[in-house]
C-alpha positions in Angstrom: 0.0 0.0 0.0 1.4 3.4 -1.1 0.8 6.3 1.3 -0.1 9.7 -0.1 2.0 12.7 1.0 0.3 14.8 3.7 1.7 18.1 2.3 -0.3 20.1 -0.3 0.7 22.9 -2.7 -0.8 26.3 -2.0 -1.4 29.2 -4.5 -0.7 32.5 -2.8 -0.6 36.1 -4.0 1.9 38.7 -2.9 1.0 42.4 -2.2 2.7 43.2 -5.6 0.0 41.0 -7.2 2.4 38.2 -8.1 0.8 34.7 -7.8 2.9 31.7 -7.2 2.5 28.1 -6.1 4.5 26.9 -3.0 4.6 23.8 -0.9 2.5 24.0 2.3 5.2 22.4 4.4 8.2 24.4 3.2 11.5 23.9 5.1 12.9 27.3 4.1 11.4 30.8 4.1 9.2 31.5 1.1 10.0 34.7 -0.8 8.1 36.5 -3.6 9.9 35.9 -6.9 9.2 39.5 -8.1 9.7 41.8 -5.1 11.5 39.5 -2.6 9.1 40.0 0.3 8.8 37.1 2.8 5.5 35.3 2.2 5.9 32.4 4.6 8.1 31.0 7.3 8.7 27.4 8.3 7.4 26.3 11.7 8.7 22.7 11.8 5.4 21.5 10.2 3.0 23.6 8.1 4.3 26.9 6.7 3.0 30.0 8.4 2.0 32.4 5.6 1.9 36.2 5.9 -0.7 36.4 3.1 -4.0 34.5 2.7 -3.9 31.4 0.5 -5.9 31.7 -2.7 -6.3 28.0 -3.4 -5.2 24.6 -2.0 -4.0 22.4 -4.8 -3.9 18.6 -4.7 
């Protein structure tokens, strides 16, 4: 039996209107690819996002 991963991908939007898809359990800080602002920080489990997620992807 193959287990499915518990982590999901999350679509987020930065204040500069850039949308990007990131892993919900990131091990490193998540930065905007356009302006460089920190969008999420790792907590040892799920990522704590500073912006609201737009969509949870499977």
